[in-house]
C-alpha positions as CSV (number, residue, x, y, z in Angstrom):
1,M,213.0,20.7,41.6
2,G,214.5,17.0,42.7
3,N,215.2,16.9,46.5
4,P,219.3,17.3,46.0
5,A,218.2,20.9,43.9
6,R,215.9,21.7,46.6
7,D,218.6,20.9,49.3
8,I,221.1,23.3,47.2
9,F,219.0,26.2,47.2
10,S,218.3,25.8,50.7
11,A,221.8,26.1,51.8
12,A,222.3,29.1,49.1
13,L,219.8,31.0,50.9
14,D,221.8,31.2,53.6
15,L,224.8,32.7,52.1
16,P,225.8,36.5,51.9
17,Q,224.1,38.7,48.9
18,A,227.1,38.6,47.1
19,E,227.6,35.2,47.4
20,R,224.0,34.3,46.3
21,L,224.9,37.0,43.2
22,E,227.5,35.5,42.2
23,L,226.9,31.9,42.7
24,A,223.5,32.6,40.3
25,S,225.1,34.2,37.6
26,R,227.4,31.4,37.6
27,L,224.6,29.5,37.2
28,I,223.1,31.5,34.6
29,A,226.5,31.7,32.7
30,S,226.7,27.7,32.8
31,V,223.4,27.4,30.7
32,D,224.2,29.9,28.6
33,G,224.9,29.6,24.8
34,P,228.6,31.1,23.5
35,D,229.3,34.4,23.2
36,E,228.0,36.7,20.8
37,P,230.2,40.1,19.6
38,E,227.6,41.2,18.1
39,W,224.7,41.2,20.7
40,E,227.5,42.7,23.6
41,Q,228.1,45.6,21.2
42,A,224.3,46.0,20.6
43,W,223.9,45.5,24.4
44,E,226.3,47.8,25.2
45,D,225.7,50.4,23.1
46,E,221.8,50.4,24.4
47,V,223.6,50.6,27.9
48,D,225.6,53.7,26.6
49,R,222.6,55.3,25.1
50,R,220.6,55.4,28.3
51,E,223.2,56.7,30.5
52,H,223.3,59.5,28.2
53,V,219.3,60.0,28.0
54,A,219.2,59.7,32.0
55,H,221.8,62.4,32.2
56,A,220.5,64.7,29.7
57,G,217.6,65.2,32.2
58,P,213.3,65.2,31.9
59,A,213.5,67.6,28.6
60,A,215.5,64.8,26.5
61,R,213.5,61.5,27.7
62,E,210.6,59.8,25.5
63,P,207.3,60.3,27.6
64,G,206.4,56.9,28.7
65,T,203.3,54.6,28.3
66,P,200.6,55.7,31.1
67,W,200.6,51.9,33.9
68,S,196.7,51.8,33.0
69,Q,197.3,51.5,29.1
70,V,201.1,48.7,29.9
71,R,198.3,46.9,32.4
72,G,195.6,46.5,29.7
73,R,198.1,45.2,26.9
74,V,199.6,42.7,29.6
75,L,196.5,41.6,30.4
76,E,194.6,41.4,27.3
77,R,197.5,38.5,26.4
78,L,197.5,36.9,29.5
79,P,194.7,33.5,28.8
80,R,191.5,33.3,30.6
């Protein structure tokens, strides 16, 4: 990160959280590609599915993977 970017970042850290979030969203949007309606719909469908599962209670949820297994898989992928 160059000096101007570092200065802007430093100034941004002084903003209230809501303004930092808005700035971050706008920066990300400035480098994102064009909207993809199919992707947006798929994401909305996934959010709806997760909301339904969350409201259905623990019996409706699929069991998660134990942290020890997830950690092991991540460590296997990291370069040594």
